[in-house]
C-alpha positions, 0 to 999 in steps of 0.5 A: 342591903341590896340582897334584902331589898331584892328579897322584899321586892320579890315577896311583894310581887309574889303577894300581889300575884297571889291576891290577883289570882283570887279576884274574879273578873267583873268587866270585859270591855272595849275601850274607844281609844286607839291602842287600848287593850281588852282585859278584865278588871274587878269591880272592887277598883271602883271607890264609893264615897258620898258626893253631896258636895259634887257641884262645888268648885273643890278639886275632884279626885279623878278616877284612874285611867284603868277605872275610866277604861272599864266604865267606857267599855260598858258604856260602849256595850250598852250603847250598841245594845240600844242601837241594835234595838233602835235599828230594828224598830224604826217607825215605832208607834207613839204610845204616849205624849209627855209634856205636850203633844209634840213630846213623844214616847214609844214602847221602845224608849223604855225598852232601850233604857231597861237594856242599858240599865241592865248592862250597866248594873250587871258590871257596876251594881253600886253605881247610880242611874238617871234615865230620861224615862224614869223622870216625869215630864217637864224641866222642873222634874228633870232638875229635881231628879238630878239634884236628888241624885247629886246630893245623895249619890255614890261616886258614880252616876250614869246619865242616859237618854235611851233614844235622843230624837224620838220624833225622828225615830217615830217617823223613820228618820235615821237621826236618833240614837242613845246618849250615855254619860258617866259622872264621877262626883258630879263631873262628867268623865265618860261620854258615849254617843252611838249613831247606829244608822251610820255605825259611828261611835263617838266616845270620850274620857276626861283628859284622854281626848275624843274619838269616832270609831277609835280615830281621834276627832277635833272641832272645826277650824272656823274662826269667824261667825260668817263661816259657821254652820250652826245647829239648833233645836225645835223645842216643844215648850212654849218659852223655849220655842219663843227664844228659839225663834228670836235666836234664829232670826238674829243668827240667820243673817250672820252665819253661813247656814242653820240646821235643825236635825232633831237630835241634841246628841247627834248635833253635839257629836257633829260639833265635836268632829267638825261637821257642825261649827256650833249648836245652841239650845235654850233648854235641855236636860242633863241626859240630852247634853252631858255626853256631848259636852265632854266630847266637845271639850275633849275635841278642843271645843267650848261648851258654856251656858248662855252667859258664857259660864262653863258647863256643869250638870245643872246647865240647861241653856247651852252654846257648844262650838269650835270655840274662839271668836265664833263662840263669843260672837254667837253668844253676843248675837243671842244675848243682844236678841234677848235670848238669855 
């Protein structure tokens, strides 16, 4: 009996090796977590299924660590490619205004998105892609583009802001960067934000922690609103501007200080590694926040909408923080001020 079992095992091992020898490598990647190795994996490891029910509360059959590693490696590569372009073109000329005169576009934004898309599809040609520069301006168009892809997508959806902080970029302010999130059946499982000005790579895989340049990161330890360093935006749309003014008036007397840095991706990454305590914003698109949301959750923080409900890809009004009393108190202050 033992002899038969050993023999059968040997046959199985030999067969697996033989099959592996004939599968061509598709992805060389560099995972962002300590101790992870560089190796090749076939694109066939990625499953394809409809995710029309992606935003339901049914449990998601998560990808394997092997799949996540491969996706993360390509996201890192794409981020660094876009980062190099950003560094080489700081102060680019504005070529177009989108939703209004303060919502800017340069020739470099679509170039970065094109390079990211090419990098992604070279490794994962069946994955879907949602980039900011492919969508008409305005929150309705943004929401509609996301809904369409979530309803009809394959398992994997890449959500990309090629240059988060375009106004900073145009003015040569070194606070602008690519933000790349990857969702599996509607749930964000990989996030990468690369700050090329400081060469800081923020990365996270769902269930595997958050990192900056391969070192594990955690949110801040503040437990009272009075110690909180809070970041917020300066939005171009009229409704968001009105709510932001209400919010800053209510929060400023209660927190340690308020900062406006001009890049949602950067502010979220800095909440994840504890430089900021909290970041809130009244209206953002999925490409602005998806990668940062995963970073913060994997770093031990909390990310909700203004009603305190958990993050999903359709959330646009956000509070992201170190969690605990700080998160609850900031929500209360904003809600009391009419920011809802």
